[in-house]
C-alpha positions in Angstrom: -0.3 -0.5 0.3 2.5 2.6 1.0 4.4 2.0 -2.4 1.0 4.2 -4.0 1.3 6.8 -2.3 4.2 8.1 -3.2 3.0 7.7 -7.2 -0.6 9.9 -5.3 2.0 12.6 -4.2 3.7 12.9 -7.8 0.5 13.4 -9.4 -1.1 15.9 -6.5 2.4 17.8 -7.2 1.7 17.5 -11.0 -1.4 19.5 -10.1 -1.1 21.6 -8.4 2.2 23.3 -10.0 1.5 26.8 -10.6 1.8 26.0 -14.7 0.3 22.9 -15.3 -3.3 25.1 -16.3 -0.6 26.1 -19.5 0.5 22.2 -20.8 -1.7 22.2 -24.1 -2.0 18.6 -23.8 -5.9 17.5 -23.3 -5.3 14.4 -23.3 -2.8 13.6 -20.9 -4.1 16.1 -18.4 -7.3 14.4 -18.2 -5.5 11.0 -18.6 -3.7 12.1 -14.8 -7.0 13.5 -14.2 -8.3 10.3 -14.4 -5.4 8.4 -12.4 -5.3 10.1 -10.0 -9.1 10.5 -8.7 -9.2 6.8 -9.5 -6.2 6.1 -6.6 -6.9 8.4 -4.4 -10.1 6.5 -4.4 -8.6 3.5 -3.1 -7.1 5.4 -0.5 -8.7 7.4 2.3 -6.9 10.4 3.5 -4.3 9.7 0.9 -2.3 7.4 3.3 -4.2 4.4 4.0 -6.1 2.4 2.1 -10.1 2.7 2.6 -10.9 -0.4 1.5 -10.3 -2.6 4.6 -13.6 -5.7 4.6 -15.2 -5.5 8.9 -12.2 -8.3 9.5 -9.2 -6.3 8.2 -8.5 -7.6 5.4 -8.0 -5.8 1.6 -10.4 -6.0 -0.6 -8.5 -4.3 -2.9 -6.0 -6.9 -4.1 -2.2 -6.0 -4.4 -2.5 -6.6 -8.5 -5.0 -3.6 -8.9 -3.4 -1.9 -6.4 0.1 -2.0 -8.6 -2.2 -1.8 -11.6 -3.7 2.1 -10.2 0.3 3.0 -9.7 0.8 2.0 -13.1 -1.4 3.7 -14.7 -0.4 6.7 -12.1 3.0 6.7 -12.7 2.3 6.5 -16.9 -0.5 9.9 -16.8 2.4 12.0 -15.1 5.6 10.6 -17.2 2.9 11.9 -19.6 2.2 15.4 -18.9 5.8 16.4 -16.8 7.9 17.5 -20.5 4.9 19.2 -21.0 4.8 20.6 -17.8 8.5 21.2 -17.3 8.2 23.1 -20.8 6.0 25.1 -20.0 7.8 26.1 -16.7 11.4 26.5 -18.7 9.5 29.4 -20.9 7.8 30.7 -17.4 11.3 31.5 -16.1 12.5 32.8 -19.7 9.8 35.3 -19.9 10.4 36.5 -16.5 14.4 36.6 -17.4 14.0 39.2 -20.8 11.5 41.4 -18.4 14.7 41.5 -16.0 16.9 42.0 -18.7 14.3 45.5 -19.2 16.5 48.0 -17.7 19.6 46.3 -19.3 19.2 46.2 -22.6 17.1 49.1 -25.2 13.9 48.4 -26.6 14.1 47.2 -29.6 15.9 43.7 -28.2 13.7 43.4 -25.5 10.9 42.9 -28.0 13.0 40.7 -30.1 13.7 38.7 -27.5 10.8 38.4 -25.6 9.1 37.7 -29.8 11.4 34.6 -29.6 10.5 33.4 -26.2 6.4 33.9 -27.3 7.4 31.3 -30.6 8.9 28.8 -28.9 6.9 25.4 -28.3 7.8 22.7 -26.2 8.4 20.1 -29.7 11.9 22.5 -29.4 11.9 22.3 -25.0 16.0 21.6 -25.9 16.1 25.1 -27.5 14.0 26.3 -24.8 16.5 25.3 -22.3 18.9 27.1 -24.1 17.6 30.2 -24.5 17.3 30.7 -20.6 21.1 29.8 -20.1 21.7 32.2 -22.3 18.9 34.8 -21.3 20.6 34.4 -18.0 24.2 34.6 -18.7 23.1 37.8 -20.8 21.7 39.3 -17.3 24.8 38.1 -15.9 27.3 39.0 -18.0 25.2 43.2 -19.0 24.9 43.7 -14.5 29.1 42.7 -14.7 29.6 45.5 -17.5 27.1 47.5 -15.7 29.8 47.1 -12.0 32.8 47.6 -14.0 31.4 51.0 -16.0 30.1 52.8 -13.2 33.2 51.3 -10.8 35.4 53.5 -13.8 33.0 56.3 -13.9 34.0 56.6 -10.0 37.6 55.9 -10.1 37.6 58.4 -12.9 35.7 60.7 -10.2 38.1 59.5 -7.2 41.2 59.8 -8.2 41.5 63.4 -8.7 40.3 64.8 -5.6 41.2 61.9 -3.1 44.7 61.4 -5.0 45.9 65.1 -6.1 48.4 66.7 -4.2 50.9 69.4 -5.9 53.6 69.1 -4.4 53.1 65.1 -5.6 51.7 65.4 -9.2 54.5 63.4 -10.4 53.1 60.1 -8.1 49.7 61.4 -8.6 50.1 61.0 -12.7 51.8 57.9 -12.5 48.6 56.4 -10.2 46.2 58.2 -13.4 47.8 56.5 -15.7 47.8 53.4 -14.0 44.3 54.1 -14.0 43.7 54.9 -17.6 44.9 51.8 -18.2 42.8 49.5 -16.7 39.8 51.5 -17.8 41.3 52.1 -21.6 38.2 53.5 -23.1 38.0 56.8 -20.5 39.6 60.2 -21.0 41.8 61.4 -18.9 
């Protein structure tokens, strides 16, 4: 009996997932819901068998329990790829939204169009796109920090290190700073 509870739990988790409503294959969803209902009908409170005879013997045979478990596991396995794709696509959409402050509107619009165009037949591409969007976001944030630090250094060096009596040391420090950020004109 214990072995069916894990299958019921997996089915319940799939059904309760936030992205479950976006699963497009209604046949798999219907099958999962039917098998879940059948399995929970065998259980009372999802923890113990509901169909014990008065003398404590099982009215349901081991074979029917195993059959129910197998059918439920198959239904969960059928829904899982579509559910995983929907989760990935939702994450990619969220990542595009996070890029809004880092990229121009045209690029954001194009990225959003590409994410919206993804279908479950291209689940691998969706996973790759999510990884690429994550990498792009991290790279742009790193570049933004680098530029910000460079601008701050451009302001801080003259203010903090200028000493009229030690102009050559100041010029050396400025030269060193400009080699780190060669794009800035000193």
